[in-house]
MMTF fields as JSON, N, C-alpha, C and O atoms, coordinates in Angstrom:
{
  "mmtfVersion": "1.0.0",
  "mmtfProducer": "UNKNOWN",
  "numBonds": 507,
  "numAtoms": 508,
  "numGroups": 127,
  "numChains": 1,
  "numModels": 1,
  "chainsPerModel": [1],
  "groupsPerChain": [127],
  "chainIdList": ["A"],
  "bondAtomList": [4, 2, 8, 6, 12, 10, 16, 14, 20, 18, 24, 22, 28, 26, 32, 30, 36, 34, 40, 38, 44, 42, 48, 46, 52, 50, 56, 54, 60, 58, 64, 62, 68, 66, 72, 70, 76, 74, 80, 78, 84, 82, 88, 86, 92, 90, 96, 94, 100, 98, 104, 102, 108, 106, 112, 110, 116, 114, 120, 118, 124, 122, 128, 126, 132, 130, 136, 134, 140, 138, 144, 142, 148, 146, 152, 150, 156, 154, 160, 158, 164, 162, 168, 166, 172, 170, 176, 174, 180, 178, 184, 182, 188, 186, 192, 190, 196, 194, 200, 198, 204, 202, 208, 206, 212, 210, 216, 214, 220, 218, 224, 222, 228, 226, 232, 230, 236, 234, 240, 238, 244, 242, 248, 246, 252, 250, 256, 254, 260, 258, 264, 262, 268, 266, 272, 270, 276, 274, 280, 278, 284, 282, 288, 286, 292, 290, 296, 294, 300, 298, 304, 302, 308, 306, 312, 310, 316, 314, 320, 318, 324, 322, 328, 326, 332, 330, 336, 334, 340, 338, 344, 342, 348, 346, 352, 350, 356, 354, 360, 358, 364, 362, 368, 366, 372, 370, 376, 374, 380, 378, 384, 382, 388, 386, 392, 390, 396, 394, 400, 398, 404, 402, 408, 406, 412, 410, 416, 414, 420, 418, 424, 422, 428, 426, 432, 430, 436, 434, 440, 438, 444, 442, 448, 446, 452, 450, 456, 454, 460, 458, 464, 462, 468, 466, 472, 470, 476, 474, 480, 478, 484, 482, 488, 486, 492, 490, 496, 494, 500, 498, 504, 502],
  "bondOrderList": [1, 1, 1, 1, 1, 1, 1, 1, 1, 1, 1, 1, 1, 1, 1, 1, 1, 1, 1, 1, 1, 1, 1, 1, 1, 1, 1, 1, 1, 1, 1, 1, 1, 1, 1, 1, 1, 1, 1, 1, 1, 1, 1, 1, 1, 1, 1, 1, 1, 1, 1, 1, 1, 1, 1, 1, 1, 1, 1, 1, 1, 1, 1, 1, 1, 1, 1, 1, 1, 1, 1, 1, 1, 1, 1, 1, 1, 1, 1, 1, 1, 1, 1, 1, 1, 1, 1, 1, 1, 1, 1, 1, 1, 1, 1, 1, 1, 1, 1, 1, 1, 1, 1, 1, 1, 1, 1, 1, 1, 1, 1, 1, 1, 1, 1, 1, 1, 1, 1, 1, 1, 1, 1, 1, 1, 1],
  "groupList": [{"groupName": "MET", "atomNameList": ["N", "CA", "C", "O"], "elementList": ["N", "C", "C", "O"], "formalChargeList": [0, 0, 0, 0], "bondAtomList": [1, 0, 2, 1, 3, 2], "bondOrderList": [1, 1, 2], "singleLetterCode": "M", "chemCompType": "L-PEPTIDE LINKING"}, {"groupName": "LEU", "atomNameList": ["N", "CA", "C", "O"], "elementList": ["N", "C", "C", "O"], "formalChargeList": [0, 0, 0, 0], "bondAtomList": [1, 0, 2, 1, 3, 2], "bondOrderList": [1, 1, 2], "singleLetterCode": "L", "chemCompType": "L-PEPTIDE LINKING"}, {"groupName": "ARG", "atomNameList": ["N", "CA", "C", "O"], "elementList": ["N", "C", "C", "O"], "formalChargeList": [0, 0, 0, 0], "bondAtomList": [1, 0, 2, 1, 3, 2], "bondOrderList": [1, 1, 2], "singleLetterCode": "R", "chemCompType": "L-PEPTIDE LINKING"}, {"groupName": "GLU", "atomNameList": ["N", "CA", "C", "O"], "elementList": ["N", "C", "C", "O"], "formalChargeList": [0, 0, 0, 0], "bondAtomList": [1, 0, 2, 1, 3, 2], "bondOrderList": [1, 1, 2], "singleLetterCode": "E", "chemCompType": "L-PEPTIDE LINKING"}, {"groupName": "PHE", "atomNameList": ["N", "CA", "C", "O"], "elementList": ["N", "C", "C", "O"], "formalChargeList": [0, 0, 0, 0], "bondAtomList": [1, 0, 2, 1, 3, 2], "bondOrderList": [1, 1, 2], "singleLetterCode": "F", "chemCompType": "L-PEPTIDE LINKING"}, {"groupName": "ILE", "atomNameList": ["N", "CA", "C", "O"], "elementList": ["N", "C", "C", "O"], "formalChargeList": [0, 0, 0, 0], "bondAtomList": [1, 0, 2, 1, 3, 2], "bondOrderList": [1, 1, 2], "singleLetterCode": "I", "chemCompType": "L-PEPTIDE LINKING"}, {"groupName": "PRO", "atomNameList": ["N", "CA", "C", "O"], "elementList": ["N", "C", "C", "O"], "formalChargeList": [0, 0, 0, 0], "bondAtomList": [1, 0, 2, 1, 3, 2], "bondOrderList": [1, 1, 2], "singleLetterCode": "P", "chemCompType": "L-PEPTIDE LINKING"}, {"groupName": "VAL", "atomNameList": ["N", "CA", "C", "O"], "elementList": ["N", "C", "C", "O"], "formalChargeList": [0, 0, 0, 0], "bondAtomList": [1, 0, 2, 1, 3, 2], "bondOrderList": [1, 1, 2], "singleLetterCode": "V", "chemCompType": "L-PEPTIDE LINKING"}, {"groupName": "SER", "atomNameList": ["N", "CA", "C", "O"], "elementList": ["N", "C", "C", "O"], "formalChargeList": [0, 0, 0, 0], "bondAtomList": [1, 0, 2, 1, 3, 2], "bondOrderList": [1, 1, 2], "singleLetterCode": "S", "chemCompType": "L-PEPTIDE LINKING"}, {"groupName": "GLY", "atomNameList": ["N", "CA", "C", "O"], "elementList": ["N", "C", "C", "O"], "formalChargeList": [0, 0, 0, 0], "bondAtomList": [1, 0, 2, 1, 3, 2], "bondOrderList": [1, 1, 2], "singleLetterCode": "G", "chemCompType": "PEPTIDE LINKING"}, {"groupName": "ALA", "atomNameList": ["N", "CA", "C", "O"], "elementList": ["N", "C", "C", "O"], "formalChargeList": [0, 0, 0, 0], "bondAtomList": [1, 0, 2, 1, 3, 2], "bondOrderList": [1, 1, 2], "singleLetterCode": "A", "chemCompType": "L-PEPTIDE LINKING"}, {"groupName": "LYS", "atomNameList": ["N", "CA", "C", "O"], "elementList": ["N", "C", "C", "O"], "formalChargeList": [0, 0, 0, 0], "bondAtomList": [1, 0, 2, 1, 3, 2], "bondOrderList": [1, 1, 2], "singleLetterCode": "K", "chemCompType": "L-PEPTIDE LINKING"}, {"groupName": "ASN", "atomNameList": ["N", "CA", "C", "O"], "elementList": ["N", "C", "C", "O"], "formalChargeList": [0, 0, 0, 0], "bondAtomList": [1, 0, 2, 1, 3, 2], "bondOrderList": [1, 1, 2], "singleLetterCode": "N", "chemCompType": "L-PEPTIDE LINKING"}, {"groupName": "ASP", "atomNameList": ["N", "CA", "C", "O"], "elementList": ["N", "C", "C", "O"], "formalChargeList": [0, 0, 0, 0], "bondAtomList": [1, 0, 2, 1, 3, 2], "bondOrderList": [1, 1, 2], "singleLetterCode": "D", "chemCompType": "L-PEPTIDE LINKING"}, {"groupName": "TYR", "atomNameList": ["N", "CA", "C", "O"], "elementList": ["N", "C", "C", "O"], "formalChargeList": [0, 0, 0, 0], "bondAtomList": [1, 0, 2, 1, 3, 2], "bondOrderList": [1, 1, 2], "singleLetterCode": "Y", "chemCompType": "L-PEPTIDE LINKING"}, {"groupName": "CYS", "atomNameList": ["N", "CA", "C", "O"], "elementList": ["N", "C", "C", "O"], "formalChargeList": [0, 0, 0, 0], "bondAtomList": [1, 0, 2, 1, 3, 2], "bondOrderList": [1, 1, 2], "singleLetterCode": "C", "chemCompType": "L-PEPTIDE LINKING"}, {"groupName": "THR", "atomNameList": ["N", "CA", "C", "O"], "elementList": ["N", "C", "C", "O"], "formalChargeList": [0, 0, 0, 0], "bondAtomList": [1, 0, 2, 1, 3, 2], "bondOrderList": [1, 1, 2], "singleLetterCode": "T", "chemCompType": "L-PEPTIDE LINKING"}, {"groupName": "TRP", "atomNameList": ["N", "CA", "C", "O"], "elementList": ["N", "C", "C", "O"], "formalChargeList": [0, 0, 0, 0], "bondAtomList": [1, 0, 2, 1, 3, 2], "bondOrderList": [1, 1, 2], "singleLetterCode": "W", "chemCompType": "L-PEPTIDE LINKING"}, {"groupName": "GLN", "atomNameList": ["N", "CA", "C", "O"], "elementList": ["N", "C", "C", "O"], "formalChargeList": [0, 0, 0, 0], "bondAtomList": [1, 0, 2, 1, 3, 2], "bondOrderList": [1, 1, 2], "singleLetterCode": "Q", "chemCompType": "L-PEPTIDE LINKING"}, {"groupName": "HIS", "atomNameList": ["N", "CA", "C", "O"], "elementList": ["N", "C", "C", "O"], "formalChargeList": [0, 0, 0, 0], "bondAtomList": [1, 0, 2, 1, 3, 2], "bondOrderList": [1, 1, 2], "singleLetterCode": "H", "chemCompType": "L-PEPTIDE LINKING"}],
  "groupTypeList": [0, 1, 2, 3, 4, 5, 6, 7, 1, 4, 8, 5, 9, 0, 10, 1, 10, 7, 10, 1, 9, 10, 5, 10, 7, 10, 1, 5, 1, 9, 11, 7, 9, 8, 2, 12, 2, 9, 11, 13, 1, 10, 14, 3, 15, 9, 11, 13, 6, 5, 9, 16, 9, 8, 10, 2, 4, 8, 7, 11, 4, 14, 1, 7, 10, 0, 5, 4, 5, 1, 4, 13, 5, 3, 7, 5, 4, 0, 14, 6, 17, 10, 7, 8, 1, 1, 9, 4, 18, 18, 8, 9, 1, 9, 17, 18, 7, 4, 9, 1, 0, 1, 7, 4, 7, 1, 1, 7, 3, 7, 9, 19, 1, 14, 10, 14, 11, 11, 9, 7, 4, 13, 17, 12, 11, 2, 9],
  "groupIdList": [1, 2, 3, 4, 5, 6, 7, 8, 9, 10, 11, 12, 13, 14, 15, 16, 17, 18, 19, 20, 21, 22, 23, 24, 25, 26, 27, 28, 29, 30, 31, 32, 33, 34, 35, 36, 37, 38, 39, 40, 41, 42, 43, 44, 45, 46, 47, 48, 49, 50, 51, 52, 53, 54, 55, 56, 57, 58, 59, 60, 61, 62, 63, 64, 65, 66, 67, 68, 69, 70, 71, 72, 73, 74, 75, 76, 77, 78, 79, 80, 81, 82, 83, 84, 85, 86, 87, 88, 89, 90, 91, 92, 93, 94, 95, 96, 97, 98, 99, 100, 101, 102, 103, 104, 105, 106, 107, 108, 109, 110, 111, 112, 113, 114, 115, 116, 117, 118, 119, 120, 121, 122, 123, 124, 125, 126, 127],
  "secStructList": [7, 4, 4, 4, 4, 2, 2, 2, 2, 2, 2, 2, 2, 2, 2, 2, 2, 2, 2, 2, 2, 2, 2, 2, 2, 2, 2, 2, 2, 2, 6, 7, 1, 7, 7, 7, 2, 2, 2, 2, 1, 7, 7, 5, 6, 6, 5, 7, 7, 7, 1, 7, 6, 6, 7, 7, 7, 7, 2, 2, 2, 2, 2, 2, 2, 2, 2, 2, 2, 2, 2, 2, 2, 2, 2, 2, 2, 2, 2, 2, 2, 2, 2, 2, 2, 2, 2, 2, 2, 2, 6, 6, 7, 2, 2, 2, 2, 2, 2, 2, 2, 2, 2, 2, 2, 2, 2, 2, 2, 2, 2, 2, 2, 2, 2, 2, 2, 2, 6, 6, 6, 7, 6, 6, 1, 7, 7],
  "xCoordList": [-46.493, -46.084, -46.988, -47.224, -47.475, -48.355, -49.684, -50.334, -50.09, -51.36, -51.336, -52.388, -50.145, -50.047, -50.327, -50.696, -50.161, -50.367, -51.787, -52.121, -52.62, -53.987, -54.781, -55.469, -54.729, -55.467, -54.95, -55.732, -53.648, -53.079, -53.559, -53.962, -53.516, -53.981, -55.476, -55.931, -56.231, -57.664, -57.904, -58.764, -57.155, -57.307, -56.951, -57.648, -55.888, -55.498, -56.576, -56.918, -57.111, -58.173, -59.422, -60.044, -59.797, -60.974, -60.756, -61.667, -59.558, -59.254, -59.346, -59.903, -58.803, -58.886, -60.324, -60.733, -61.091, -62.493, -63.3, -64.117, -63.084, -63.815, -63.407, -64.261, -62.103, -61.634, -62.148, -62.644, -62.032, -62.495, -64.021, -64.566, -64.704, -66.157, -66.603, -67.567, -65.918, -66.26, -66.027, -66.821, -64.953, -64.676, -65.733, -66.201, -66.107, -67.113, -68.466, -69.14, -68.866, -70.144, -70.109, -71.093, -68.987, -68.875, -68.957, -69.568, -68.347, -68.414, -69.817, -70.273, -70.496, -71.838, -72.837, -73.603, -72.838, -73.803, -73.408, -74.26, -72.151, -71.698, -72.164, -72.18, -72.536, -72.995, -74.481, -74.98, -75.189, -76.626, -76.906, -76.213, -77.92, -78.306, -77.823, -76.968, -78.386, -77.995, -76.741, -76.578, -75.873, -74.634, -74.768, -75.298, -74.278, -74.207, -72.973, -72.27, -72.724, -71.512, -71.509, -70.458, -72.654, -72.745, -72.397, -71.763, -72.816, -72.512, -71.055, -70.514, -70.418, -69.035, -68.017, -66.824, -68.475, -67.56, -67.086, -67.784, -65.903, -65.39, -66.201, -66.572, -66.477, -67.273, -66.328, -65.429, -66.525, -65.68, -66.517, -66.717, -66.999, -67.76, -68.94, -69.232, -69.611, -70.775, -70.466, -71.389, -69.212, -68.817, -68.432, -67.889, -68.725, -68.271, -66.775, -66.29, -66.033, -64.591, -64.294, -64.757, -63.523, -63.172, -61.655, -60.956, -61.158, -59.717, -59.055, -59.717, -57.739, -56.967, -56.845, -57.095, -56.464, -56.278, -54.973, -54.773, -54.084, -52.791, -52.684, -51.695, -53.691, -53.676, -52.64, -52.403, -52.041, -51.017, -51.68, -52.661, -51.124, -51.614, -50.726, -49.538, -51.318, -50.563, -49.662, -49.947, -48.589, -47.691, -48.432, -48.098, -49.425, -50.229, -50.883, -51.01, -51.289, -51.896, -50.924, -51.312, -49.677, -48.686, -48.307, -48.035, -48.286, -48.004, -49.106, -48.824, -50.343, -51.454, -51.363, -51.639, -50.982, -50.835, -49.735, -49.896, -48.627, -47.539, -47.937, -47.545, -48.705, -49.169, -50.133, -50.101, -50.986, -51.876, -51.07, -51.405, -50.026, -49.186, -48.522, -48.39, -48.106, -47.493, -48.466, -48.099, -49.697, -50.71, -51.037, -51.215, -51.114, -51.47, -50.414, -50.756, -49.148, -48.074, -48.063, -47.802, -48.345, -48.381, -49.449, -49.192, -50.626, -51.709, -51.399, -51.681, -50.822, -50.517, -49.522, -49.636, -48.546, -47.576, -48.092, -47.71, -48.945, -49.373, -50.463, -50.536, -51.298, -52.386, -51.865, -52.256, -51.0, -50.513, -49.656, -49.637, -48.953, -48.157, -49.064, -48.761, -50.166, -51.084, -51.724, -51.955, -52.004, -52.627, -51.66, -52.073, -50.378, -49.406, -48.636, -47.753, -48.939, -48.175, -48.34, -47.381, -49.517, -49.736, -48.846, -48.306, -48.697, -47.81, -46.361, -45.625, -45.949, -44.585, -44.391, -43.317, -45.406, -45.304, -45.174, -44.439, -45.867, -45.795, -44.452, -44.027, -43.772, -42.46, -41.322, -40.157, -41.642, -40.608, -40.02, -39.114, -40.506, -39.99, -40.9, -40.721, -41.868, -42.876, -42.303, -42.67, -41.4, -40.865, -39.943, -39.895, -39.211, -38.35, -39.189, -38.882, -40.226, -41.106, -41.831, -42.02, -42.24, -42.879, -41.916, -42.318, -40.669, -39.664, -39.419, -39.273, -39.375, -39.182, -40.354, -40.154, -41.571, -42.719, -42.717, -43.145, -42.25, -42.15, -41.169, -41.429, -40.051, -39.096, -39.747, -39.568, -40.49, -41.175, -42.182, -42.236, -42.979, -43.978, -43.292, -43.777, -42.186, -41.456, -40.936, -40.985, -40.439, -39.974, -41.127, -40.971, -42.269, -43.437, -43.891, -44.285, -43.837, -44.23, -43.268, -43.682, -42.007, -41.074, -41.535, -41.45, -42.021, -42.587, -43.82, -44.01, -44.66, -45.859, -45.475, -46.043, -44.521, -44.084, -43.463, -43.68, -42.687, -42.109, -43.211, -43.146, -44.207, -45.321, -46.09, -46.527, -46.257, -46.958, -46.173, -46.755, -44.859, -44.024, -44.065, -43.973, -44.203, -44.27, -45.656, -45.835, -46.637, -47.973, -48.848, -49.81, -48.534, -49.318, -50.727, -51.67, -50.887, -52.195, -53.04, -54.169, -52.546, -53.303, -54.097, -53.582, -55.369, -56.165, -56.655, -57.043, -56.641, -57.135, -56.086, -56.415, -54.841, -53.75, -53.753, -53.897, -53.594, -53.525, -52.136, -51.154, -52.052, -50.721, -50.822, -49.806],
  "yCoordList": [66.622, 65.553, 64.326, 63.589, 64.118, 62.98, 63.14, 62.148, 64.367, 64.611, 64.096, 63.782, 64.003, 63.534, 62.042, 61.561, 61.307, 59.86, 59.454, 58.271, 60.399, 60.079, 59.421, 58.436, 59.905, 59.198, 57.774, 56.87, 57.577, 56.235, 55.307, 54.174, 55.786, 54.977, 54.689, 53.592, 55.68, 55.471, 54.395, 53.533, 54.437, 53.432, 52.041, 51.075, 51.927, 50.626, 50.126, 48.943, 51.024, 50.636, 50.174, 49.19, 50.875, 50.484, 49.131, 48.304, 48.906, 47.631, 46.485, 45.431, 46.688, 45.655, 45.423, 44.283, 46.498, 46.351, 45.586, 44.737, 45.874, 45.175, 43.7, 42.822, 43.43, 42.045, 41.242, 40.128, 41.797, 41.082, 40.957, 39.954, 41.985, 41.908, 40.813, 40.101, 40.67, 39.618, 38.242, 37.327, 38.09, 36.802, 36.504, 35.372, 37.521, 37.316, 36.946, 36.047, 37.623, 37.307, 35.888, 35.157, 35.496, 34.143, 33.096, 32.046, 33.364, 32.408, 32.311, 31.223, 33.428, 33.425, 32.774, 31.903, 33.183, 32.671, 31.313, 30.594, 30.964, 29.702, 28.495, 27.391, 28.658, 27.543, 27.263, 26.236, 28.164, 28.014, 26.985, 26.942, 26.165, 25.193, 23.799, 23.61, 22.832, 21.45, 21.109, 21.533, 20.353, 19.921, 18.446, 17.661, 18.083, 16.672, 16.441, 17.383, 15.185, 14.844, 15.473, 15.891, 15.542, 16.115, 17.592, 18.063, 18.329, 19.755, 20.023, 21.064, 19.109, 19.319, 18.874, 19.141, 18.198, 17.772, 18.97, 19.978, 18.848, 19.893, 19.911, 18.857, 21.093, 21.213, 21.163, 21.996, 20.2, 20.006, 20.119, 19.121, 21.279, 21.527, 20.581, 20.127, 20.277, 19.42, 17.949, 17.135, 17.58, 16.171, 15.84, 16.674, 14.602, 14.155, 13.897, 13.254, 14.39, 14.149, 12.666, 12.064, 12.103, 10.687, 10.581, 11.261, 9.75, 9.533, 10.499, 11.239, 10.477, 11.326, 12.728, 12.96, 13.628, 15.01, 15.225, 16.279, 14.26, 14.412, 13.507, 12.791, 13.532, 12.709, 13.257, 14.464, 12.379, 12.782, 13.231, 12.641, 14.28, 14.792, 14.301, 14.038, 14.187, 13.813, 14.965, 16.125, 14.644, 15.665, 16.549, 17.723, 15.992, 16.736, 17.962, 19.012, 17.821, 18.937, 20.108, 21.252, 19.837, 20.899, 21.484, 22.68, 20.665, 21.185, 22.14, 23.185, 21.781, 22.667, 23.965, 25.039, 23.879, 25.09, 25.989, 27.208, 25.407, 26.22, 26.848, 27.978, 26.135, 26.699, 27.854, 28.869, 27.698, 28.793, 30.022, 31.141, 29.825, 30.949, 31.588, 32.811, 30.782, 31.309, 32.213, 33.317, 31.756, 32.587, 33.827, 34.915, 33.66, 34.754, 35.851, 37.03, 35.484, 36.479, 37.187, 38.387, 36.44, 37.058, 38.143, 39.231, 37.865, 38.856, 40.026, 41.178, 39.73, 40.799, 41.787, 42.989, 41.306, 42.217, 42.885, 44.015, 42.204, 42.766, 43.823, 44.73, 43.738, 44.701, 46.126, 47.035, 46.363, 47.744, 48.212, 49.398, 47.274, 47.636, 48.147, 49.157, 47.46, 47.865, 49.218, 50.03, 49.449, 50.72, 51.886, 52.969, 51.674, 52.771, 52.842, 53.689, 51.986, 51.978, 53.283, 53.758, 53.864, 55.117, 56.229, 57.038, 56.265, 57.26, 57.063, 58.031, 55.796, 55.529, 55.913, 56.38, 55.722, 56.111, 57.623, 58.102, 58.364, 59.816, 60.338, 61.414, 59.592, 60.03, 59.508, 59.794, 58.748, 58.261, 56.913, 56.432, 56.293, 54.993, 53.832, 52.719, 54.079, 53.068, 51.779, 50.695, 51.881, 50.659, 49.9, 48.671, 50.612, 49.934, 49.158, 48.012, 49.779, 49.122, 47.956, 46.906, 48.142, 47.05, 45.879, 44.723, 46.165, 45.115, 44.367, 43.144, 45.075, 44.413, 43.491, 42.389, 43.932, 43.072, 41.885, 40.794, 42.075, 40.968, 39.915, 38.718, 40.346, 39.401, 38.659, 37.45, 39.372, 38.737, 37.699, 36.591, 38.052, 37.116, 35.906, 34.785, 36.104, 34.965, 34.032, 32.812, 34.598, 33.757, 32.985, 31.818, 33.623, 32.934, 31.829, 30.749, 32.097, 31.082, 29.9, 28.776, 30.126, 29.008, 28.123, 26.898, 28.732, 27.959, 27.187, 26.041, 27.81, 27.111, 25.923, 24.84, 26.117, 25.027, 23.887, 22.714, 24.237, 23.205, 22.398, 21.17, 23.084, 22.39, 21.532, 20.431, 22.029, 21.258, 19.992, 18.917, 20.122, 18.948, 17.916, 16.715, 18.386, 17.471, 16.846, 15.948, 17.305, 16.734, 17.285, 16.634, 18.481, 19.067, 19.407, 19.317, 19.797, 20.204, 19.022, 19.23, 17.814, 16.621, 16.181, 15.454, 16.62, 16.402, 14.958, 14.529, 14.211, 12.838, 11.848, 10.723, 12.256, 11.378, 11.226, 12.206, 10.01, 9.761, 10.096, 9.875, 10.642, 10.935, 11.457, 11.776],
  "zCoordList": [-34.61, -35.487, -35.319, -36.277, -34.138, -33.895, -34.619, -34.947, -34.87, -35.556, -36.989, -37.546, -37.601, -38.981, -39.085, -40.157, -38.002, -38.022, -37.63, -37.689, -37.238, -36.825, -37.957, -37.69, -39.214, -40.284, -40.519, -40.812, -40.393, -40.58, -39.473, -39.738, -38.233, -37.114, -37.23, -36.907, -37.691, -37.898, -38.957, -38.777, -40.055, -41.12, -40.617, -40.929, -39.852, -39.292, -38.332, -38.342, -37.505, -36.579, -37.303, -36.902, -38.369, -39.138, -39.823, -39.868, -40.354, -41.012, -40.014, -40.322, -38.822, -37.786, -37.35, -37.131, -37.223, -36.812, -37.858, -37.504, -39.127, -40.178, -40.217, -40.342, -40.111, -40.155, -38.963, -39.13, -37.783, -36.59, -36.581, -36.122, -37.092, -37.188, -38.151, -37.87, -39.275, -40.24, -39.641, -39.858, -38.894, -38.246, -37.191, -37.076, -36.424, -35.379, -35.981, -35.479, -37.042, -37.69, -38.26, -38.156, -38.86, -39.408, -38.311, -38.508, -37.15, -36.047, -35.474, -35.125, -35.377, -34.807, -35.76, -35.348, -37.018, -37.978, -38.562, -39.085, -38.478, -39.044, -38.267, -38.812, -37.037, -36.2, -36.381, -35.919, -37.046, -37.213, -38.308, -39.325, -38.092, -39.112, -38.769, -37.903, -39.464, -39.194, -39.98, -41.124, -39.368, -40.004, -40.337, -39.551, -41.512, -41.85, -42.717, -43.085, -43.034, -43.771, -45.162, -45.647, -45.797, -47.136, -47.174, -48.119, -46.137, -46.095, -45.751, -46.124, -45.051, -44.647, -45.701, -45.554, -46.763, -47.815, -48.626, -48.734, -49.189, -50.073, -51.357, -51.873, -51.872, -53.094, -54.287, -54.403, -55.164, -56.33, -57.594, -58.287, -57.901, -59.131, -59.268, -60.375, -58.203, -58.262, -58.162, -58.135, -58.107, -58.011, -56.581, -55.858, -56.185, -54.876, -54.926, -55.857, -53.934, -53.945, -53.721, -52.752, -54.623, -54.558, -54.509, -55.261, -53.646, -53.559, -52.604, -51.876, -52.621, -51.711, -52.289, -53.472, -51.448, -51.886, -52.614, -53.219, -52.572, -53.229, -54.443, -54.599, -55.302, -56.507, -57.485, -57.54, -58.238, -59.197, -60.497, -60.95, -61.079, -62.344, -63.476, -63.288, -64.634, -65.819, -66.243, -65.949, -66.926, -67.445, -68.44, -68.603, -69.098, -70.074, -69.423, -70.053, -68.18, -67.457, -67.369, -67.604, -67.037, -66.901, -68.256, -68.357, -69.287, -70.625, -71.083, -71.669, -70.816, -71.171, -70.374, -70.909, -69.119, -68.301, -68.852, -68.886, -69.28, -69.834, -71.163, -71.453, -71.971, -73.232, -72.963, -73.658, -71.956, -71.592, -71.178, -71.566, -70.403, -69.978, -71.188, -71.246, -72.151, -73.365, -74.119, -74.52, -74.313, -74.978, -74.147, -74.693, -72.839, -71.956, -71.998, -72.09, -71.932, -71.973, -73.32, -73.398, -74.372, -75.695, -75.755, -76.269, -75.243, -75.272, -74.346, -74.678, -73.189, -72.228, -72.816, -72.574, -73.587, -74.181, -75.462, -75.766, -76.203, -77.479, -77.335, -78.164, -76.328, -76.209, -75.954, -76.685, -74.95, -74.771, -75.952, -76.282, -76.58, -77.754, -78.868, -79.502, -79.107, -80.169, -79.85, -80.746, -78.582, -78.192, -78.388, -78.803, -78.093, -78.154, -79.469, -79.606, -80.439, -81.687, -82.459, -83.068, -82.447, -83.171, -82.606, -83.361, -81.296, -80.689, -81.087, -81.278, -81.213, -81.657, -83.121, -83.5, -83.934, -85.34, -85.481, -86.344, -84.66, -84.732, -84.26, -84.682, -83.386, -82.911, -83.783, -83.51, -84.826, -85.734, -85.359, -86.041, -84.302, -83.859, -84.236, -83.742, -85.1, -85.411, -85.96, -85.506, -86.94, -87.553, -86.6, -86.643, -85.741, -84.766, -83.756, -83.431, -83.274, -82.307, -82.969, -82.354, -84.232, -84.956, -85.139, -85.009, -85.434, -85.586, -84.292, -84.3, -83.197, -81.897, -81.576, -81.064, -81.872, -81.622, -82.576, -82.2, -83.783, -84.726, -84.212, -84.334, -83.642, -83.044, -81.879, -81.733, -81.063, -79.93, -80.41, -79.876, -81.415, -81.935, -82.556, -82.404, -83.244, -83.814, -82.725, -82.877, -81.629, -80.516, -79.884, -79.524, -79.749, -79.198, -80.149, -79.709, -81.434, -82.41, -82.415, -82.699, -82.109, -81.948, -80.794, -80.88, -79.719, -78.607, -79.025, -78.617, -79.838, -80.328, -81.207, -81.066, -82.11, -82.98, -82.177, -82.483, -81.145, -80.283, -79.601, -79.542, -79.095, -78.442, -79.434, -79.099, -80.648, -81.675, -82.022, -82.169, -82.152, -82.463, -81.34, -81.593, -80.097, -78.952, -78.798, -77.974, -79.577, -79.527, -78.425, -78.017, -77.931, -76.846, -77.308, -76.521, -78.57, -79.072, -79.54, -79.984, -79.458, -79.832, -78.619, -77.77, -78.527, -77.332, -77.207, -76.12, -78.307, -78.26, -77.784, -77.407, -77.8, -77.392, -75.868, -75.137, -75.41, -73.95, -73.477, -74.186, -72.251, -71.758, -70.418, -69.801]
}
C-alpha cells in the first residue's frame, strides 16, 4: 500500500525542491549589483510614487469597475451559449434557450440603463 503513495511523495518533494531552489537563487543573485534609492522604489508604470500608499479613490473608480464586471459577466455567459446554441436547436430546445438568454440580456441592459442614468458613462464629469 505504501508503494501507491511513492509518486505523490515524489511530486511533493519535487515541488518543495523547486520552490526552495527558486528562493535560494533569488537570495543569492538578488544581492548582486549596486543598490540605491531609485532601484528600491516601487514601480508605478514609469511614474514616481507620490503620497501615501493608502490614497483614497473616487467613487467613479468603483463604478467603472462594476460596469466592467457587468460587461465581463455578459461576455462570459454569452460565448458558451452561442457555441452550444446549435446543439440546443437540434434537440428542440433552441427557442427556450434563446428566450432565457434574451431575459438575461434584458436584465443586463437594465443595469446598463441604470448606470447611464447615474452618469457613469460621462467620462468628462468630475466625481
